[in-house]
C-alpha positions as CSV (number, residue, x, y, z in Angstrom):
1,X,38.5,24.9,-35.3
2,X,35.8,22.8,-37.1
3,X,33.4,20.5,-35.3
4,X,35.3,17.4,-36.3
5,X,38.5,18.8,-35.0
6,X,36.8,19.9,-31.8
7,X,35.3,16.5,-31.2
8,X,38.6,14.7,-31.8
9,X,40.4,17.1,-29.5
10,X,37.8,16.8,-26.8
11,X,38.1,13.0,-26.9
12,X,41.8,13.2,-26.6
13,X,41.6,15.5,-23.6
14,X,39.1,13.3,-21.9
15,X,41.3,10.2,-22.5
16,X,44.4,12.0,-21.1
17,X,42.4,13.3,-18.1
18,X,41.2,9.8,-17.3
19,X,44.7,8.4,-17.5
20,X,46.0,11.0,-15.1
21,X,43.1,10.4,-12.8
22,X,44.5,6.9,-12.1
23,X,47.9,8.4,-11.2
24,X,46.2,10.9,-8.8
25,X,44.3,8.2,-6.9
26,X,46.6,5.8,-5.1
27,X,46.5,3.9,-1.9
28,X,48.7,5.1,1.1
29,X,52.3,4.0,1.2
30,X,53.0,0.5,2.4
31,X,53.2,0.3,6.2
32,X,51.3,3.6,6.8
33,X,48.8,3.8,9.6
34,X,45.7,6.0,10.0
35,X,46.3,9.2,12.0
36,X,43.9,10.9,14.3
37,X,44.3,14.4,15.7
38,X,42.2,15.3,18.7
39,X,40.2,12.2,18.1
40,X,39.4,13.0,14.5
41,X,40.6,11.0,11.5
42,X,43.1,13.3,9.8
43,X,45.7,11.5,7.7
44,X,48.1,8.5,7.1
45,X,51.4,8.3,8.8
46,X,54.3,6.7,7.0
47,X,56.1,3.8,8.8
48,X,59.3,5.9,9.0
49,X,57.4,8.8,10.6
50,X,55.6,6.5,13.0
51,X,58.9,5.1,14.2
52,X,60.3,8.7,14.7
53,X,57.3,9.8,16.8
54,X,57.3,7.0,19.3
55,X,57.5,8.4,22.9
56,X,56.8,12.0,22.0
57,X,54.4,13.8,24.4
58,X,50.9,13.8,23.0
59,X,51.6,11.0,20.6
60,X,50.1,7.5,21.2
61,X,51.2,4.8,18.7
62,X,49.0,1.7,18.4
63,X,49.2,-1.2,15.9
64,X,46.1,0.1,14.1
65,X,46.7,3.9,14.2
66,X,48.7,6.8,15.5
67,X,46.9,9.4,17.7
68,X,48.0,13.0,18.4
69,X,46.4,15.0,21.1
70,X,47.3,17.8,23.5
71,X,49.5,16.5,26.3
72,X,47.2,17.7,29.1
73,X,49.2,16.0,31.9
74,X,52.3,17.9,30.8
75,X,50.4,21.1,30.0
76,X,51.4,21.0,26.4
77,X,48.7,22.3,24.0
78,X,48.0,20.6,20.7
79,X,49.7,23.3,18.6
80,X,52.9,22.9,20.7
81,X,52.7,19.1,20.4
82,X,52.4,19.4,16.6
83,X,55.3,21.8,16.5
84,X,57.4,19.1,18.3
85,X,56.1,16.5,15.9
86,X,57.3,18.6,12.9
87,X,60.8,19.2,14.3
88,X,61.1,15.5,15.2
89,X,60.1,14.5,11.6
90,X,62.7,17.0,10.2
91,X,65.5,15.7,12.5
92,X,64.6,12.1,11.5
93,X,64.9,12.9,7.8
94,X,61.2,12.5,7.2
95,X,60.2,16.1,6.4
96,X,61.3,17.6,3.1
97,X,61.8,21.2,2.2
98,X,61.3,23.0,5.6
99,X,59.5,26.3,4.9
100,X,58.7,27.9,8.3
101,X,55.2,28.0,7.0
102,X,52.1,26.8,8.8
103,X,49.2,25.0,7.2
104,X,45.9,24.0,8.7
105,X,45.5,20.5,10.2
106,X,42.0,19.3,9.2
107,X,40.2,16.3,10.5
108,X,36.7,15.1,9.5
109,X,36.0,18.5,8.0
110,X,37.1,20.6,11.0
111,X,40.2,22.7,11.3
112,X,41.9,21.4,14.5
113,X,45.3,23.3,14.6
114,X,48.2,24.1,12.4
115,X,51.6,22.5,11.6
116,X,54.8,23.2,9.6
117,X,54.2,22.6,5.9
118,X,57.0,20.1,5.6
119,X,55.3,17.8,8.0
120,X,52.1,17.4,5.9
121,X,53.2,14.6,3.6
122,X,54.8,12.3,6.2
123,X,51.6,12.6,8.2
124,X,49.4,12.3,5.1
125,X,47.4,15.4,6.2
126,X,45.0,17.2,3.8
127,X,46.2,20.2,2.0
128,X,44.4,22.6,-0.4
129,X,46.0,24.0,-3.5
130,X,44.7,26.9,-5.5
131,X,45.6,27.4,-9.2
132,X,44.9,30.1,-11.8
133,X,44.4,29.3,-15.5
134,X,45.2,32.7,-17.0
135,X,44.4,33.2,-20.7
136,X,45.2,36.0,-23.1
137,X,42.6,37.8,-25.2
138,X,43.8,35.7,-28.2
139,X,43.2,32.4,-26.4
140,X,46.8,31.6,-25.4
141,X,47.5,30.2,-21.9
142,X,50.0,31.7,-19.5
143,X,52.3,29.1,-18.1
144,X,55.3,29.2,-15.7
145,X,58.4,27.0,-15.6
146,X,59.4,25.9,-12.1
147,X,62.9,27.0,-11.0
148,X,65.6,24.3,-11.0
149,X,66.1,25.0,-7.3
150,X,62.6,23.7,-6.4
151,X,62.5,20.7,-4.2
152,X,59.7,19.0,-6.2
153,X,59.4,18.9,-10.0
154,X,62.3,21.3,-10.8
155,X,62.2,22.6,-14.4
156,X,58.7,21.4,-15.3
157,X,56.0,23.7,-16.5
158,X,53.2,24.7,-14.2
159,X,50.1,26.8,-14.2
160,X,50.8,30.5,-14.0
161,X,49.8,30.5,-10.4
162,X,49.6,27.5,-8.0
163,X,50.2,27.2,-4.3
164,X,49.0,25.8,-1.0
165,X,46.5,27.6,1.3
166,X,48.1,28.8,4.4
167,X,46.9,28.4,8.0
168,X,43.8,30.5,8.7
169,X,43.7,31.8,5.1
170,X,40.6,31.8,2.9
171,X,40.8,30.2,-0.5
172,X,40.3,33.5,-2.2
173,X,42.9,35.3,-0.2
174,X,45.3,32.5,-0.9
175,X,44.7,32.8,-4.7
176,X,45.3,36.6,-4.6
177,X,48.5,36.2,-2.5
178,X,49.9,33.4,-4.7
179,X,49.0,35.4,-7.8
180,X,51.0,38.3,-6.5
181,X,54.0,36.3,-5.3
182,X,54.3,34.1,-8.4
183,X,53.1,36.4,-11.2
184,X,53.1,39.9,-9.8
185,X,49.4,40.2,-10.4
186,X,47.2,42.6,-8.3
187,X,43.6,42.2,-7.4
188,X,42.4,44.7,-10.0
189,X,43.9,42.6,-12.8
190,X,41.9,39.6,-11.5
191,X,38.5,41.1,-11.0
192,X,37.0,39.0,-13.8
193,X,38.2,35.7,-12.5
194,X,35.8,32.8,-12.0
195,X,35.0,31.5,-8.5
196,X,37.4,28.8,-7.3
197,X,36.0,25.4,-8.0
198,X,37.4,22.0,-6.8
199,X,38.2,19.6,-9.5
200,X,39.7,16.7,-7.5
201,X,40.9,15.4,-4.2
202,X,44.3,13.8,-5.0
203,X,45.7,10.8,-3.2
204,X,49.3,10.1,-4.3
205,X,52.3,8.3,-2.9
206,X,55.4,10.5,-2.7
207,X,58.9,9.7,-1.5
208,X,58.3,11.6,1.7
209,X,54.8,10.3,2.3
210,X,51.3,10.7,1.1
211,X,49.7,13.7,-0.8
212,X,46.1,14.2,0.1
213,X,45.2,17.4,-1.6
214,X,42.1,19.3,-2.8
215,X,42.9,20.9,-6.1
216,X,41.0,24.1,-6.9
217,X,41.1,26.4,-9.9
218,X,40.0,29.8,-11.1
219,X,40.0,31.0,-14.7
220,X,40.6,34.5,-15.9
221,X,41.5,36.5,-19.1
222,X,44.4,38.9,-18.6
223,X,44.4,42.2,-20.5
224,X,47.2,42.6,-23.1
225,X,48.7,45.3,-21.0
226,X,49.3,42.8,-18.1
227,X,52.7,41.1,-18.2
228,X,53.1,38.5,-15.5
229,X,56.4,38.6,-13.7
230,X,57.6,36.3,-10.9
231,X,58.3,37.9,-7.5
232,X,59.4,35.0,-5.2
233,X,62.3,33.4,-7.2
234,X,60.5,30.1,-7.6
235,X,59.9,30.5,-11.3
236,X,62.5,30.6,-14.0
237,X,60.3,31.6,-17.0
238,X,56.8,32.8,-17.7
239,X,55.3,32.9,-21.2
240,X,52.0,32.4,-23.0
241,X,51.5,29.7,-25.6
242,X,48.7,28.7,-28.0
243,X,46.5,25.7,-27.2
244,X,48.2,23.4,-29.8
245,X,51.6,24.1,-28.2
246,X,50.2,23.5,-24.7
247,X,48.8,20.2,-26.0
248,X,52.2,19.2,-27.3
249,X,53.8,20.0,-23.9
250,X,51.2,17.9,-22.2
251,X,51.8,14.9,-24.4
252,X,55.5,15.3,-23.9
253,X,55.0,15.2,-20.1
254,X,56.4,18.6,-19.6
255,X,53.9,19.7,-16.9
256,X,53.6,18.7,-13.3
257,X,50.7,16.2,-12.7
258,X,48.7,18.8,-10.8
259,X,49.2,21.5,-13.5
260,X,48.3,19.1,-16.2
261,X,45.0,18.1,-14.5
262,X,44.1,21.7,-14.0
263,X,44.9,22.7,-17.5
264,X,43.1,19.8,-19.1
265,X,40.0,20.6,-17.0
266,X,40.3,24.2,-18.1
267,X,40.6,23.2,-21.8
268,X,37.5,21.0,-21.5
269,X,35.6,23.8,-19.9
270,X,36.8,26.3,-22.5
271,X,35.9,24.1,-25.4
272,X,32.5,23.3,-23.9
273,X,31.8,27.1,-23.7
274,X,33.0,27.9,-27.2
C-alpha cells in the first residue's frame, strides 16, 4: 500500500470513526431518572422501569431520582433487593433476554453488588465489554457472524470475540473465557496478545433502556495452525477476511456498532504501526 493510499484510507477510517462516535454518545431515554445504589450514582432508570419498581422493599422513588439500598428494617440485604428488582423488571416486560448471569453493579467507581444481566439496560448501569481483534499472519482479520437467534443484532458481523465482564471477574479472565466460548481459543494461543485498552465509554439509547458501556480491546496474531471454532452456539459463521473486504463490510453497515468501533480503532493502530 503506497503512502497516498495509506493516507486516504486513514482519513476515511478517521471520518467513519468520528461519525460512529456520535451514535455512541447519546443522552438517556426521555423520562429517565438518575439511579443511586447504596447512595452512589450508578445509572439511569427508564420511566417504564421506574413505574414497575414503585413500592419494592429497598427502592425509594423521588421526582428527581430513584434510590436502591438494602432494606435494613426488613433485613433484606442489597443483593437480595437487586435480585427482586431484576425479577420485577422481567415480569413487567422491561428486561430483555434473561440470562441467569450476574454482572457487577458499579457506582462512582466502586463495585457495590451484582445483578442479573438483563436488568442492566433498564437501570442504565455500567457494563464492561472485552473484544479481541485477531489477525492472521497474512494480515487478514478474523470475524464472526452473530447467530440469527441472538436477541440483539442477529446476523450482523462482530469481532471474533466480544462479551461482557461477569460479576467478580477480572478483565483478562473475561477475555480468556469469552475467547474460549466464542472461538475455542486457549490461553497458549493468545500469549502474544496486547494488554486490554479502553477505547470508549458508550452512552446509547436502546429499546430496553440505556447502554452505558466501557469498550475494551486486545489485539493478537493467530498462528496459521489455529482455526477458531464457536463453542456456545451464539455464532453462525467464523472466517477471516482481507482489510479491503472488511472495509467494504463496514461501509455496508454489516457490523454491530461496537464491533465496527473496535475494528476501526484496530485498523488505525495497525496502519500507524506499519
